[in-house]
C-alpha positions as CSV (number, residue, x, y, z in Angstrom):
1,M,-0.2,-0.3,0.2
2,D,2.9,2.5,0.7
3,N,3.9,1.7,-2.8
4,Q,0.7,2.4,-4.3
5,R,0.2,5.7,-2.5
6,G,4.0,6.6,-3.7
7,I,2.9,6.0,-7.3
8,F,-0.3,8.0,-6.8
9,G,1.7,10.4,-5.4
10,W,4.4,11.0,-8.1
11,A,1.6,10.4,-10.5
12,A,-0.5,13.3,-9.2
13,L,3.2,15.4,-9.3
14,A,3.8,14.6,-12.8
15,L,0.1,16.0,-13.5
16,V,0.9,18.9,-12.3
17,L,3.9,19.3,-14.2
18,A,2.5,18.3,-17.1
19,I,-0.3,21.0,-16.8
20,T,1.8,23.9,-15.5
21,A,4.9,23.2,-17.7
22,G,5.5,26.7,-19.8
23,S,2.8,28.7,-17.7
24,P,2.9,31.1,-15.3
25,A,1.2,29.1,-12.8
26,A,4.1,26.4,-12.4
27,V,4.4,27.7,-9.4
28,A,1.5,26.4,-8.1
29,G,1.3,24.9,-4.6
30,E,3.2,27.6,-3.4
31,G,0.6,30.7,-3.6
32,G,1.9,31.9,-6.5
33,G,-1.5,32.8,-8.4
34,P,-4.5,30.8,-9.3
35,V,-4.7,27.4,-10.8
36,T,-7.3,24.9,-13.0
37,P,-9.6,22.7,-10.6
38,E,-7.6,20.1,-12.2
39,Q,-4.5,21.2,-11.2
40,I,-6.0,21.9,-7.8
41,K,-7.0,18.4,-7.2
42,A,-3.9,17.1,-8.0
43,L,-2.2,19.6,-5.9
44,R,-4.6,18.1,-3.1
45,H,-3.7,14.6,-3.4
46,E,0.0,15.5,-3.5
47,A,-0.7,17.6,-0.2
48,A,-2.7,14.8,1.5
49,H,0.0,12.4,1.8
50,K,2.8,14.9,3.3
51,T,4.5,14.0,6.4
52,R,2.7,14.7,9.4
53,R,4.5,12.8,12.5
54,I,2.1,14.3,15.2
55,M,-0.9,16.1,14.3
56,Y,-1.4,18.3,17.6
57,D,-5.1,19.1,18.3
58,N,-5.6,22.5,20.3
59,D,-9.0,23.3,21.6
60,G,-8.5,26.9,21.8
61,N,-9.1,27.2,25.7
62,E,-5.8,29.3,26.1
63,P,-7.1,32.8,25.4
64,V,-10.3,32.2,27.7
65,Y,-8.5,30.7,30.3
66,S,-4.7,31.1,30.6
67,L,-4.1,35.0,29.7
68,E,-3.3,38.0,32.1
69,K,-3.9,40.0,29.0
70,P,-4.1,40.3,25.3
71,D,-0.6,39.9,24.2
72,P,-0.1,37.5,21.0
73,E,2.9,36.4,22.1
74,A,1.6,35.0,25.7
75,L,-0.8,32.9,23.7
76,I,2.0,31.7,21.3
77,D,4.1,30.9,24.6
78,A,0.8,28.9,26.1
79,R,0.7,26.0,24.1
80,T,2.3,26.7,21.2
81,R,6.0,28.0,20.6
82,A,7.4,25.0,22.3
83,V,6.3,22.3,19.6
84,V,8.7,24.1,17.2
85,G,11.2,21.8,16.1
86,T,9.3,18.8,17.6
87,Q,7.6,16.1,15.6
88,V,4.6,18.4,15.4
89,D,4.5,18.9,11.6
90,T,0.5,20.2,11.8
91,I,-1.3,22.2,14.2
92,V,-5.1,21.8,14.6
93,Y,-6.3,24.8,16.1
94,C,-10.0,24.8,17.1
95,T,-11.5,28.0,18.2
96,W,-14.0,26.7,20.6
97,S,-17.2,25.7,18.3
98,S,-18.6,25.9,21.9
99,G,-22.5,25.4,21.4
100,F,-22.6,25.3,17.6
101,S,-22.3,28.5,16.6
102,M,-20.0,30.5,19.1
103,F,-16.5,30.9,18.4
104,T,-13.3,32.5,19.6
105,H,-12.7,33.7,15.9
106,N,-13.9,37.1,14.4
107,T,-16.9,35.9,12.7
108,K,-20.1,37.3,11.4
109,A,-21.6,34.0,10.2
110,G,-21.8,33.1,14.0
111,E,-21.5,34.2,17.4
112,I,-18.4,35.6,19.2
113,F,-17.5,34.3,22.5
114,M,-16.9,37.5,24.6
115,C,-18.7,36.5,28.1
116,T,-16.4,37.3,31.2
117,E,-18.3,35.8,33.7
118,P,-16.6,34.5,37.1
119,E,-17.2,30.7,37.9
120,P,-19.1,30.9,41.3
121,G,-16.8,30.7,44.2
122,G,-14.6,33.0,43.5
123,K,-12.8,30.9,41.1
124,K,-11.8,32.9,37.3
125,G,-13.7,31.1,35.2
126,F,-14.1,33.5,31.9
127,S,-12.9,36.6,33.5
128,Q,-9.8,36.4,31.9
129,N,-11.6,36.0,28.2
130,Q,-9.1,38.2,25.9
131,I,-10.8,37.8,22.7
132,K,-13.0,41.1,22.5
133,A,-9.5,42.9,23.0
134,F,-7.9,40.3,20.6
135,I,-10.6,41.8,17.7
136,G,-9.9,45.2,19.3
137,Q,-6.6,45.3,18.1
138,G,-7.4,43.8,14.8
139,T,-6.8,40.0,15.3
140,D,-7.8,36.9,16.8
141,P,-6.3,33.9,18.2
142,L,-7.2,31.9,14.9
143,K,-5.2,34.8,13.0
144,I,-2.3,34.8,15.6
145,I,-1.7,30.8,15.2
146,V,-1.9,30.8,11.5
147,D,1.1,33.6,11.2
148,F,2.9,31.8,14.1
149,C,2.8,28.5,11.6
150,R,3.3,30.0,8.7
151,Q,6.6,31.7,10.1
152,N,8.0,28.1,11.7
153,G,7.1,26.3,8.7
154,I,3.9,24.1,10.3
155,E,1.2,23.3,8.6
156,V,-2.0,24.5,10.3
157,F,-6.0,23.4,10.4
158,W,-8.7,25.2,11.8
159,S,-11.2,22.6,13.4
160,M,-14.9,22.9,13.9
161,R,-16.4,20.8,16.5
162,M,-19.6,20.1,14.7
163,N,-22.3,19.7,17.2
164,D,-20.4,20.9,20.5
165,C,-22.6,20.2,23.6
166,H,-21.1,21.8,26.5
167,D,-23.5,24.1,26.6
168,G,-25.9,21.2,27.7
169,W,-23.6,19.6,30.5
170,G,-25.1,21.0,33.7
171,A,-22.3,22.5,34.5
172,W,-21.2,26.3,35.8
173,Y,-20.4,27.0,32.4
174,S,-23.0,25.4,30.6
175,P,-25.6,28.5,30.3
176,F,-22.9,31.0,28.7
177,L,-22.0,28.7,26.2
178,F,-25.7,28.3,24.9
179,P,-25.8,30.4,22.3
180,Q,-28.5,32.8,20.6
181,L,-29.0,30.8,18.2
182,K,-30.1,28.0,20.3
183,K,-32.3,30.4,22.1
184,D,-34.3,31.8,18.9
185,H,-34.7,28.1,17.7
186,P,-35.3,25.9,20.5
187,E,-37.2,23.6,17.4
188,W,-33.8,23.1,16.0
189,L,-32.6,21.2,19.0
190,M,-32.5,17.4,19.7
191,G,-34.5,18.1,23.4
192,T,-35.3,20.4,26.3
193,P,-33.6,20.0,30.0
194,E,-37.4,18.3,30.6
195,K,-37.3,15.8,27.8
196,R,-34.2,14.7,27.1
197,P,-33.2,12.5,24.0
198,A,-32.2,8.9,24.2
199,N,-28.8,9.4,22.4
200,G,-26.7,12.3,23.4
201,P,-27.6,15.8,25.1
202,W,-30.7,17.5,24.3
203,T,-28.6,20.5,23.0
204,A,-27.4,19.1,20.1
205,V,-28.2,20.8,16.9
206,D,-30.5,18.7,14.4
207,Y,-28.4,18.5,10.9
208,G,-32.1,17.4,9.5
209,Q,-32.9,21.4,9.5
210,P,-31.3,22.9,6.2
211,E,-31.1,26.2,8.2
212,I,-28.2,24.0,10.4
213,R,-26.5,22.7,7.3
214,D,-26.7,26.2,6.1
215,L,-24.7,27.5,8.9
216,A,-22.5,24.9,9.4
217,F,-21.3,25.6,5.1
218,K,-21.0,29.4,5.9
219,F,-18.5,28.7,9.0
220,F,-16.3,26.8,6.8
221,E,-16.6,29.1,3.8
222,E,-15.9,32.0,5.9
223,V,-12.7,30.5,7.6
224,C,-11.6,29.4,4.2
225,N,-11.8,32.7,2.6
226,N,-10.8,34.9,5.3
227,Y,-7.9,32.9,6.9
228,D,-4.7,31.5,5.2
229,V,-5.2,27.7,6.4
230,D,-3.9,24.7,5.0
231,G,-6.7,22.6,5.9
232,V,-10.1,22.5,7.7
233,Q,-11.2,19.7,10.2
234,M,-14.7,18.1,10.7
235,D,-14.7,17.2,14.1
236,F,-17.7,15.0,14.1
237,F,-17.1,13.4,17.7
238,R,-17.3,16.5,19.4
239,H,-20.5,15.8,19.6
240,L,-21.5,12.3,18.3
241,V,-25.5,13.0,17.9
242,Y,-26.9,14.8,14.6
243,F,-29.7,13.8,13.1
244,R,-33.5,13.1,15.0
245,P,-33.6,9.5,14.2
246,H,-30.4,8.9,16.1
247,A,-31.0,11.0,18.9
248,E,-34.4,9.1,19.6
249,G,-32.7,5.9,19.5
250,R,-33.1,4.8,15.9
251,P,-30.7,4.4,12.9
252,V,-30.9,7.0,10.9
253,G,-32.0,6.6,6.9
254,Q,-30.3,7.2,3.3
255,A,-32.5,10.4,3.7
256,E,-29.9,12.1,6.7
257,L,-27.0,10.1,4.8
258,D,-27.5,11.8,1.8
259,M,-28.1,15.3,3.6
260,M,-24.7,15.0,5.6
261,T,-23.1,13.8,2.0
262,E,-23.8,16.5,0.2
263,L,-23.0,19.0,2.8
264,I,-19.4,17.6,2.9
265,R,-19.8,18.1,-0.7
266,R,-21.1,21.6,-1.0
267,I,-17.4,22.5,1.6
268,R,-15.3,20.4,-0.7
269,V,-16.4,22.4,-3.8
270,M,-16.1,25.9,-2.0
271,A,-12.7,24.5,-0.7
272,D,-11.2,23.5,-3.9
273,E,-12.4,26.8,-5.3
274,V,-11.4,28.9,-2.2
275,G,-7.7,26.9,-3.4
276,A,-7.6,27.5,-7.0
277,K,-7.8,30.6,-6.6
278,R,-4.7,30.7,-4.3
279,G,-2.9,28.4,-5.8
280,R,-2.4,26.4,-3.1
281,P,-5.0,23.3,-1.8
282,L,-7.4,23.3,1.1
283,L,-7.3,19.9,2.5
284,I,-10.7,18.7,4.3
285,S,-10.0,16.1,7.6
286,V,-12.7,14.4,9.2
287,R,-12.7,12.9,13.0
288,V,-15.1,10.0,13.4
289,P,-15.9,6.9,15.1
290,D,-13.8,4.3,13.8
291,S,-16.7,1.7,12.7
292,V,-17.9,1.8,9.3
293,E,-21.4,0.7,10.4
294,M,-21.8,3.1,13.3
295,C,-21.0,5.6,11.2
296,R,-23.8,4.8,8.5
297,D,-25.9,4.5,12.0
298,V,-25.2,8.3,13.4
299,G,-25.7,9.7,9.6
300,F,-21.8,9.6,8.3
301,D,-21.3,7.6,5.1
302,I,-17.6,7.8,5.1
303,E,-16.7,5.1,2.8
304,R,-18.8,7.4,0.3
305,W,-17.0,10.9,0.7
306,M,-14.0,9.1,0.4
307,Q,-15.2,7.0,-3.1
308,E,-16.4,10.8,-4.3
309,D,-13.1,12.3,-3.1
310,L,-14.8,14.2,-0.8
311,I,-12.2,14.3,1.9
312,D,-8.4,14.3,2.2
313,I,-7.7,12.9,5.5
314,L,-9.0,10.4,7.5
315,T,-9.0,10.7,11.8
316,V,-10.7,8.0,13.6
317,S,-11.4,7.2,17.5
318,C,-11.8,9.7,20.6
319,Y,-14.6,8.9,23.5
320,F,-14.2,5.1,22.7
321,R,-12.6,2.2,19.9
322,L,-14.8,0.2,18.4
323,N,-12.2,-1.8,16.5
324,P,-8.2,-2.4,15.9
325,W,-6.2,0.6,14.1
326,Q,-5.9,-2.0,10.9
327,T,-9.3,-1.8,10.4
328,S,-9.3,2.2,9.9
329,V,-5.8,1.8,8.4
330,E,-7.1,-0.5,5.9
331,L,-10.2,1.2,5.0
332,G,-8.3,5.1,4.5
333,H,-6.0,3.2,2.4
334,K,-8.1,1.3,0.0
335,Y,-9.4,4.9,-1.2
336,N,-5.8,6.5,-1.0
337,I,-6.6,8.3,2.3
338,P,-4.0,8.8,4.9
339,V,-5.1,7.5,8.4
340,Y,-4.5,9.2,11.6
341,P,-5.3,7.5,14.7
342,S,-6.3,10.0,17.3
343,L,-4.8,9.4,21.1
344,S,-7.3,10.9,23.5
345,E,-6.7,11.6,26.8
346,S,-7.7,8.2,29.3
347,R,-11.3,8.8,31.2
348,L,-11.5,5.5,33.0
349,R,-13.4,6.3,36.2
350,D,-11.1,4.1,38.0
351,Q,-8.6,6.5,39.3
352,D,-5.6,4.0,39.0
353,A,-6.4,2.6,36.0
354,N,-6.6,5.9,34.3
355,S,-3.2,7.3,36.1
356,V,-1.2,4.5,34.5
357,R,-2.8,5.0,30.8
358,M,-2.0,8.8,31.4
359,T,1.9,8.0,31.5
360,L,4.3,8.8,28.9
361,E,5.0,4.5,28.6
362,A,1.2,4.2,27.9
363,Y,1.1,6.7,25.5
364,R,4.4,5.7,23.8
365,A,2.8,2.0,23.9
366,R,-0.4,3.6,21.9
367,A,1.7,5.1,19.2
368,M,3.6,2.0,18.6
369,E,0.3,0.3,18.6
370,A,-0.7,2.5,15.6
371,W,2.6,2.6,13.6
372,Q,2.4,-0.7,13.7
373,A,-1.1,-0.9,12.0
374,G,0.3,1.1,9.4
375,A,-1.2,4.4,10.1
376,D,0.3,7.5,8.3
377,G,1.1,9.3,11.9
378,I,-0.3,9.9,15.4
379,Y,-3.0,12.5,16.2
380,M,-3.3,14.0,19.7
381,F,-6.2,14.8,21.4
382,N,-6.7,16.9,24.8
383,F,-3.0,16.6,25.5
384,F,-1.7,20.5,25.9
385,D,1.9,20.6,27.4
386,P,4.2,22.0,25.0
387,H,6.8,21.0,26.9
388,A,6.3,17.5,27.3
389,P,8.5,14.7,25.6
390,H,5.4,13.0,23.9
391,W,5.8,15.7,21.0
392,R,9.8,14.4,20.5
393,E,9.1,10.9,20.8
394,L,5.5,9.5,19.3
395,G,6.0,10.6,16.2
396,D,8.9,8.2,15.1
397,P,8.9,4.5,15.8
398,R,12.3,4.2,15.3
399,A,12.9,6.5,18.3
400,L,9.9,4.7,20.2
401,A,11.3,1.1,19.6
402,P,14.2,1.0,22.7
403,L,12.0,3.1,25.2
404,D,9.9,1.7,28.3
405,K,6.3,1.2,27.8
406,V,3.0,-0.1,29.1
407,Y,0.3,-1.7,27.0
408,T,-3.0,-2.4,27.7
409,T,-6.3,-2.9,26.0
410,G,-6.9,0.6,25.5
411,A,-6.8,4.1,27.2
412,R,-10.4,4.9,26.5
413,G,-12.9,3.1,28.5
414,Y,-16.3,1.8,27.6
415,G,-18.7,3.5,29.8
416,N,-19.2,6.7,26.8
417,L,-20.2,4.4,24.5
418,S,-23.9,3.9,25.5
419,F,-24.2,7.7,26.0
420,W,-23.8,8.1,22.5
421,Y,-25.2,5.1,21.3
422,K,-27.5,3.0,23.6
423,G,-26.8,-0.6,22.3
424,G,-23.6,0.9,20.7
425,E,-21.7,-2.3,22.2
426,K,-22.5,-4.6,19.2
427,F,-19.9,-1.9,16.9
428,M,-17.4,-3.4,19.4
429,H,-14.9,-5.3,17.5
430,R,-12.0,-5.6,19.7
431,D,-11.1,-7.0,23.4
432,I,-11.4,-5.0,26.2
433,L,-10.2,-5.4,30.0
434,N,-10.2,-2.8,32.2
435,P,-12.4,-1.7,35.5
436,E,-15.3,-0.5,33.4
437,Y,-15.4,-4.2,31.6
438,P,-14.1,-6.8,34.2
439,R,-13.6,-10.5,33.6
440,T,-14.8,-13.1,35.8
441,L,-12.6,-16.3,35.9
442,A,-14.1,-19.5,36.6
443,A,-12.3,-23.4,36.3
444,D,-15.0,-24.4,33.5
445,A,-14.7,-20.9,31.8
446,P,-11.7,-19.7,30.7
447,V,-11.4,-16.0,29.5
448,S,-9.3,-15.1,26.3
449,V,-8.2,-11.8,26.0
450,V,-6.2,-10.4,22.3
451,M,-3.8,-7.8,22.9
452,P,-1.5,-6.3,20.5
453,V,2.0,-5.0,21.0
454,G,3.4,-2.5,18.5
455,E,6.9,-3.5,18.5
456,D,9.0,-6.5,18.2
457,V,10.7,-6.5,22.0
458,K,13.3,-8.9,21.3
459,A,15.1,-6.2,18.8
460,H,16.4,-3.8,21.4
461,P,18.1,-6.1,24.4
462,P,18.2,-6.1,27.4
463,V,14.1,-6.1,28.1
464,E,12.4,-7.0,30.6
465,V,8.4,-8.0,30.4
466,T,6.2,-8.0,33.1
467,L,2.4,-8.8,32.8
468,R,0.3,-7.3,36.1
469,L,-2.9,-8.4,36.6
470,R,-5.3,-6.6,38.9
471,F,-8.1,-8.6,40.5
472,K,-11.3,-6.6,42.1
473,E,-9.9,-8.9,45.4
474,A,-6.6,-10.1,46.4
475,P,-6.6,-13.8,44.7
476,V,-4.7,-16.7,45.5
477,P,-2.1,-16.9,42.8
478,E,-1.5,-20.3,42.4
479,I,-5.0,-21.1,41.6
480,V,-5.2,-18.6,38.5
481,T,-4.0,-20.0,35.2
482,V,-2.2,-17.4,32.9
483,A,-0.5,-17.8,29.3
484,I,0.2,-15.9,26.7
485,N,0.4,-16.9,23.0
486,D,-0.5,-20.9,24.7
487,A,3.0,-20.6,27.2
488,R,2.1,-20.4,30.7
489,L,3.2,-17.9,33.2
490,V,4.2,-18.5,37.0
491,P,3.6,-15.7,39.4
492,S,6.7,-13.9,40.6
493,A,5.2,-11.5,43.4
494,Q,2.0,-10.1,45.0
495,D,0.9,-6.9,46.3
496,G,-2.6,-6.7,47.1
497,Q,-5.0,-6.7,44.4
498,W,-1.8,-6.7,41.8
499,V,0.1,-9.9,40.7
500,D,3.2,-10.0,38.6
501,Y,4.2,-12.4,36.0
502,P,7.7,-12.4,34.5
503,V,7.6,-13.0,30.6
504,D,10.0,-14.5,28.2
505,P,10.6,-11.9,25.8
506,A,10.7,-14.5,23.3
507,I,7.3,-15.3,23.3
508,V,6.0,-12.2,22.6
509,K,4.8,-11.1,19.0
510,Q,4.9,-7.9,17.5
511,G,1.1,-7.6,16.9
512,E,-1.8,-9.6,18.2
513,N,-1.2,-11.6,21.3
514,A,-3.5,-14.1,22.8
515,F,-3.8,-13.8,26.7
516,A,-5.9,-16.7,28.3
517,F,-7.1,-16.7,31.6
518,G,-8.2,-19.3,34.0
519,V,-8.8,-20.6,37.5
520,R,-6.9,-24.6,38.1
521,A,-9.8,-27.3,37.6
522,G,-11.2,-28.6,40.4
523,E,-11.2,-25.0,42.2
524,S,-14.7,-22.9,42.9
525,A,-13.4,-19.9,43.4
526,Q,-14.4,-17.0,40.6
527,P,-11.6,-14.0,41.0
528,V,-12.9,-11.2,38.9
529,L,-9.8,-9.9,36.8
530,I,-10.1,-5.8,36.4
531,D,-7.3,-5.0,34.5
532,M,-3.8,-6.0,32.8
533,L,-0.7,-4.4,32.0
534,L,2.0,-5.5,29.7
535,W,4.9,-3.7,31.0
536,V,7.9,-3.8,28.4
537,R,11.2,-2.4,30.1
538,H,14.7,-1.6,28.9
539,P,16.9,-1.1,31.7
540,A,19.8,-0.1,29.4
541,A,18.0,2.6,27.7
542,P,19.3,6.4,27.9
543,P,16.9,8.3,30.5
544,Q,14.4,10.6,28.6
């Protein structure tokens, strides 16, 4: 598939050279002037496959919460400047999109968020919101970020959260994020505080309304015409309810699928027209669930979007992950679309399980798993420390290989799935084991779990591999049977709920590993296994 993408890239480049040879438009792709629709399409396909080791999603909170004054340099310092020179090749900047139609860039199509309300109890809340002051200076956060990226050779996308519902969370801030649009048109919402939908929050807007789709188009059109971005992203995972049938607990029909596809088509045509005028393509990325079937049930015909060349980049996963990364990689590459797994922060309710999944070692393992699956790069979501080592490690599997890692069945939990889609468990096609999805062991009911390992652990000796199992109650280790790839493991230590099992690195496979858990024959005990961690440590690795 890499060869196929490379051949396609050279073919696109050859087409551009053939079209532009001997003409003033030969500088196409560098903003050298208008080009034809055929040229911009070829340039777009080439640009889609540029190297993006890490795509850094910034939710745009810093001008609202973090600044003492409207200083562009302070805005850059907050989350952006320190990633220059790291593996971050692309910044995806979201100007809030809170409540659908509310932004922190200078919009006329939507509503500008200028609220300075403090949080009850004396906390700062929105009191440091600098948006009004920035706009008074003739700038705004999006322009500041775009200009900085231009000066530092970083690709920059604008991201819109397509149906953000923080205004429906019931938090202190929610009423202030509820836009005038929703006050004026409650009939466009999925429910009321008293009558909530089966799936998702009541404040979600209904994309079945043509006015909503027209507004969404205008938001993208405005940014594409007014800001020098390299692309735009439609973040459909914030938040995952778009049509009334799904909100009410039913799959959407073909009519709703066609409505959303037509919106994407309108944005594609507009983006290509803007790109052709400026001589540089505007890419379109989408962030969606990693399941074609679930996407269709909620209104996204993602395979059709790829077949019809409506999108350029596929980013998958967020609140939950439904399939192995390979599933999305194979889907995208089938249509010559690069695929970026989204590594969102862990939100397991169990603090012990959550904390280990937020470690650098866990992020390394997650990234390594994605690279091993054939991903085109790593997408980082809700991770904002610009000084963290993650930005210098996760985008290079060769650099990751000799570093310590902890593999799990996933950093994201299971509980969020039913909030967005009751019965959505039917789309789950990978194994999970964590405190939100424990397994009960019994002598006559062994439990099998497949967990991928992204590296060849034997390739960088010396290496120590340890399987750590956590039980709901401290077990008697001797009665528990544990194996990996049919090799029996023997416990070495126990610390309360945790039991450690040394693992011979020679039996660990790069890719899927089959774990088997059970209880010794004749035993009546039924211990509950609530977590599994596979630690891969390199004692001789240099300190990071």
